C-alpha positions, 0 to 999 in steps of 0.5 A, a space after each residue: 494527457 487526454 489527446 490518447 483518447 479519442 473520443 474522450 468521455 465527458 467523465 474523463 475530460 471533467 476529471 481531468 479538468 476538476 480543480 484539486 482544491 474543490 476535491 480536497 474540500 468536497 471530500 466527504 465519506 459518501 456511503 450510500 451506494 445505488 441498491 443500498 438500504 437503511 431499514 431504520 432511523 432518522 436516515 431510513 432510505 431504500 434505494 430504488 435503483 440496482 447496483 451498478 459496477 463502475 465504468 472500466 476506465 474510471 475504475 482502472 483509473 482509480 485503482 492506478 491513482 491509488 497504486 500506480 507509478 507516477 514517475 522516477 523517485 528522487 533519490 537522497 542528495 546529500 548526507 554529510 557522513 557518507 563522504 560525497 556518496 549518495 545515502 542508500 535508503 531508497 529501495 524502489 527507483 519509481 515514485 508513486 501517487 503517495 510518499 513512502 518513508 525513506 523511499 522504502 516502498 514495502 506496500 503492494 495492492 488488492 482489489 475486488 468487484 463483482 468480477 473477481 479478486 485481483 492483485 495489482 503490483 507496482 512497487 517495483 514497476 520501471 516508470 514509462 518512458 517520459 513520452 509515455 508518462 503523459 499519455 493517459 491511455 498508455 499510463 493506465 494500460 500499463 497498470 492494466 497490464 499488471 493486474 493478476 486475477 487471483 479468484 472468481 467473484 467478489 471477496 466474501 466478507 460477510 456483512 456482520 460481526 467479526 468480519 466487519 464492524 456493524 456500522 459498515 455491514 449495511 454498505 461495506 463491499 456492496 454489489 457494483 463497488 470496488 474495494 481497494 486495499 494496500 498490503 504492507 510487507 512490515 518484515 522487509 520495512 524492519 529490515 530496511 530500518 536496520 540496514 539504515 541504523 547500521 549505515 548511521 552507526 548504531 542498531 537495536 537492543 532488546 528492550 522486552 528482555 532487557 539485554 544487548 543483542 549477542 555478537 554486535 559487541 565486535 563491531 564497535 569500531 562502526 556502532 555506537 550502542 549507546 544510542 541504540 533504539 529499543 527494539 519495540 520502538 524501531 517496530 513501531 516506527 515501521 508500523 507508523 511509516 507503513 500506516 502513513 504509506 497505506 493511508 495517503 495511497 487511499 487519500 489519493 484515491 479519495 480524492 480521485 473519487 471526487 473528480 470522478 463523481 464516484 461514492 465511497 469512502 476510506 475506512 478501517 472497519 473490515 477485519 484484516 485477518 478475514 481479508 488475509 485469510 486467517 478468519 478460521 472459517 473455511 467459507 471465508 478464505 479471504 486472500 489465503 495468506 499463510 499464517 500460524 498461531 503462536 503460543 500466547 499470542 491470540 492473533 494470527 501471525 500472517 506471513 504471506 501468499 506464495 508467488 504473489 506477496 511473500 513478507 521477508 520472513 521465513 517460510 518464504 525465505 530460507 532464513 532472516 539473513 536470506 531475506 536481508 540479502 533479498 532486501 539489498 538485492 532490491 536495492 543494488 540489483 537490476 532495476 533497482 534505484 542504484 543500478 547504474 543502468 537504470 534511467 531516471 530523472 537526472 542528466 547523468 543518471 548512471 553517474 548519479 546512481 553509481 555514486 551511491 554508497 554501498 551496503 558492504 558485507 559487514 553492514 549486511 551482517 550486522 543487520 543479519 545478526 540483528 534480524 536473526 536474534 529477534 526471529 530466534 528469540 521471539 520465533 517471528 520477525 518483527 517481534 511486536 509488530 505483524 509481519 504483514 499489515 492491512 489498515 486502511 480500505 478504499 471503496 468506490 461506488 455508484 452513488 445514489 443521489 436520491 438519499 442525499 436529496 432525501 436527507 440533506 440540505 444543499 451541496 451534499 455531493 459535487 457536480 461531478 456526482 450529479 453528472 456522473 451517469 450522464 458522463 460515464 454512461 
């Protein structure tokens, strides 16, 4: 992988050689960046070093590790109820550095540093040819080419409540740092779960109002509603799924921090509505996502950033039926996992992909009935979960080892941290 770099920096060589087991055991939240200060208390310390940005190569390697495509996804191999057809759950042809429930891949990534706010879409990225997958330079450049700059300058997240938790006000989103966060399209994830249920012979009922969803009775030939899921439980499943996806993405990055010798940590202590754009303060616009306030709900209902990241709900789609059709097209359309013209990991890719069970018109109709019922009944979709979710952030910064030498015993940081500035310049 390093042969494409000539010469490769010492930091890159060290990162490539860094043992996984050492990254796992050496992972700690190292929050004290160059330029930081703790003014009082038992760990008081003021950095004598100025904030310093990450090296451009290590930054892109880190961001690509968190968000990047790592090759072809393996499809579900078998389900006895599909009569020789492959299950149609998967929604992306490529895999990434983290798992995604049923291969739905509904998460995308944003990041900010001193130079700007950026978007890196990778969920539908077609993997590189096999000859380039092991070429680290080509892999990084393929991801760099997808980066979209949304704004100049670091995102303004005031270091005070309610914008961020008090214990993070001295160390979060500081000058020189790179802050990365996944954003999940929970609405799309719930649609995918509805299609999953229909394909497996059941659906949902409205447990909030204690009733069945009108219009489903006529599908008794394929739906067993005696084992239907409570609507709120399905939405809890979706939130658990996307939270796991976002958390493990950041964890992959946290392991890379150890290999690169960067300080930082993964955390949740920044107000997600501030980042999305629902702070209510014009001076703190965040990403500028659209949102509206719903009667009886104190939290903003955030739906998306037009042309960048749009949840599968109105107003970004004309109707919930249109959103369902878009999800199905993502599976079976060009570039999707069940496109017979798509490459892949199999000896006979076209034959394998084409053997997938189709989502027929009736299945799409059933999913649409359920989705439209939820939206019309509750004025939102999902009913009890956000349409867009942020859960976890990953921060990377150059570590001030002086703080750790002053207050900690031996082994408070790794050899990669000790060597970082010499290795990366």
